[in-house]
N, C-alpha and C positions, 0 to 999 in steps of 0.2 A: 234236650229233646223233651217235648211234652208227652206224657204217657197217660193212658186212661185204663180203667178197669175193663177187661173183656166182658162180653155178655155172658150170662149164666151158662149157656150151652158150651162156651169155650173155656170155662174155668178148668185149668190144670188137667187136661186130658192126658192120660198115660203118664202122669207125674210131671209134666212140663211145668216149670215154674211160672206162676202168674205174671211175674215181671217180664219174663221172656215173651209171653204172649202179648202183653200190653205194649212193650217196646217195638216188637216186630209188626204188630197191627198198626201202630202209629206210623212206622216207617213206610209200610205198604200204602197207607192212606196218603202220605205225603208224596210218594213216588207216583201214585195214580191220580193225584190231584183231586181227591174226593174226601168227603167227611168219613171219619172212622166208622160211623154207623153203616156206611155203604160197603164196608170190608167184611167179608164172611170167611170163617175158618173152614178150610178144606181138609187139611191134615195136620195133626199134632201127634207125633209118635216118638217113642223112645227108640233110638237106633244105636248102632256101633259103626263109627266111621273107620275106614281102613287105614287112615293115616292122619297126620296133623292138618292136612288141607281141608278136612271135614267135607270131602266131596265137592270141593270148589277150588281146585288148584289154579294158581295164577302162573303165567309164564315167568321163567327166570327166578322162581322162588324155590327154596329148599324147605322140606317139611319133615317132621319127625316120622319115623317109620314104626310107630306104635299105634295100637288100637285106641280109638278115642270114643268113649261112651258119650252120648248126648241126645239131641233131638233134631228131628226134621219138622219144620212148620211151613205150611203152604197156605197163603191167604188168596182170596179171589177178590179182585176189584177192577172196575172199568174193563170188563170182559177179558182180563188177563190173570194169570197166576203169578204170585210173587213168592219166591222160594227163599227160605231162611234155614241155615244150618247152624247148629249150636253145639258147644261142648257142655259137659256136665257142670263146669265151673261158671257157666252163665255167659261166656263169650259167644256172640253170635255174629254171623255175616250174612249179608244179602248175596244171593247167588243167582244170577240171571238163568232163566229156564234152560237156555241153550247150553249153558256151561255146567249145570247141576248134574252130579253123578249120584247114583243110588248108594245107599249104605250097604253094609254087609248083610247077606240074607240071614234069617233066623232071629232068635231072641237076643236082644242086646244084653251085654254084660252090665251088671249094676253093682 
């Protein structure tokens, strides 16, 4: 997958790794069928997910029942929001808006 450097305004908000932002931005552009320059950052925040599904559980899957520190990233492109959930280790998933669950309230554990 081709990645690019996010614009200056999107660099590492709330400690999100730049590679996470670059990879998810490229994925959102591909899904929206637009140039990466047409994708704008809406949210990039450190969060704690309630379990290993990182707020995006799939049917018939089993997940760890431990808190998972990570990030929530939301990009906007083609009049839609593109949600990405990530763990601290850099693993990220695309999570359709209708399926996305919120992280735990409060400050994330770091």
